[in-house]
Each structure stands twice: as structure tokens, then as C-alpha cells.
N, C-alpha and C positions, 0 to 999 in steps of 0.2 A: 504494500500500500504506500509506503514511504517513497518508493521509486515512481509512483504514479503510472505504472504500466497498465493497470486496469482502466484508469481514466482515459488513456489514449484511445480506447475502443468506444468511447461514448458517442462520437460522431457517427460511427457505423450503426450503433444501436438506435440512435435518434433518427437516422434516415430510414432504418427498417420500420420504425413506428410510423413515420410519414407515409411510406409506401403502403403499409398495411391499412392505415386509415383512409388513404385515398382510394384504395381498391374496395373497401367495405362501405364507403359513404354512398347512400342512395343517390342516384343520379337522375335528375331531370334535365338540367342544363349543363351539369358538370362543373359549375363554378365552385360550389361548396367542396366537392371532391378535390379539385385542383388548388384549393386555398389553404391546405395544411402546410405548416412549417414547424420548426422546433427552435427552442432556446435552451442552451446549457448554461447553468449558473454554478459557480464553484465558490465555496466559502471554507472557513476553517473546519466545518463539520462534515464536509463531503461535497458531492455534486448532485444536481437535480436536472433531469431532462423534463422540459415542459413541451407538450404538443399543443399547438394553437391553431386556430383557423380564423382567417381574416374576412370571410364572407358574412356580412351582416345585412339585416333587413333595414328598412327606412328609419326604424326607431333605434337602431344600433344593437338589436338582439342577434347574437350569433345564430346563423341558420342551422348549424350542426346541433346546437342545444335544442332547438325546436324539433329537429328530426329525431333526436335521441329521446326526448321526454314528452313530446307532443305539444300542441299549441291550439289556441282558439283561432277561428277564422273571423274575418271581418263581418260575416253575416250571421254570427251566433253559433256556428257549428264548432266541432272539435276534430282535430286530426290526431289520431293515436300515435304516440311515439314508438320507435323501434330501437331496441338496444343493439347498436352496431359497433359502438366504441369499445366496450369491454371485450367482446369476442375478438375484435380485430387486434387489440393490444396484448391479449393473453400470451400468444406465442413469443412476442417481443420480451415481455416480462420474464417468461420462462427461460429465454436465451440469456438475458442479463443475469438471472439467478444462477444459471449453470456456470457462466463465466466467473462470477464472483466466488462461487463455491470452489471452482478449480484454482483460482488465484489464492484463496485462503489455504487450500490443501497443499499447494506447492511452495508456500512461504516457509 
């Protein structure tokens, strides 16, 4: 951990998450699917990968949040959400977990 060798792989893991989320995002126009990106932050306690999406509606609500959790329509209806984020990222988290475990075992 002190050598930061594990942290060097974060870019790869982060991009894997973007690719998985883009593939899993429901597509009408494809804008939401193509709007995924990541940020990696590092501090004294470790690193964080954040997957973000820049596609928003006119009120600033992220489209992928409405797709994930559902949303009301302008005419009083409701569109049921669909959990696509958690299944899409599961394999990425499993890959990260395996890499961390291997790094710990080899230290």
C-alpha cells in the first residue's frame, strides 16, 4: 500500500465502471448512456472513485437518477424506475475487491 501500486490501477477500474454503466443505461436517445464519467479523489485515508453522469433535465435533475428510481410525468403519471446501476457496477466492485485482496496477500 505504501508503494501505491494498487492505486495505479484505479484509472483502469474507473473506466471499467464507465463502460459498464454506459452499456447498462437504458437508451432512448443515448445521451444519458454517453454522459458517464469518473473522478478519482485521493486523501490521507485512501482513494475514492466516483461515477457521475452529466445528463440532466431542464430542472437540473440527473436523468440517470430518474431512470434508476422512477419519476413523475408532467401530466400526473409515474414512470417506474429500473435498477440498472447496481447490477452494472457489481462486476467492477468484485474486480476491485479481488485486486485489493491479492495486493494484501502479496504484501
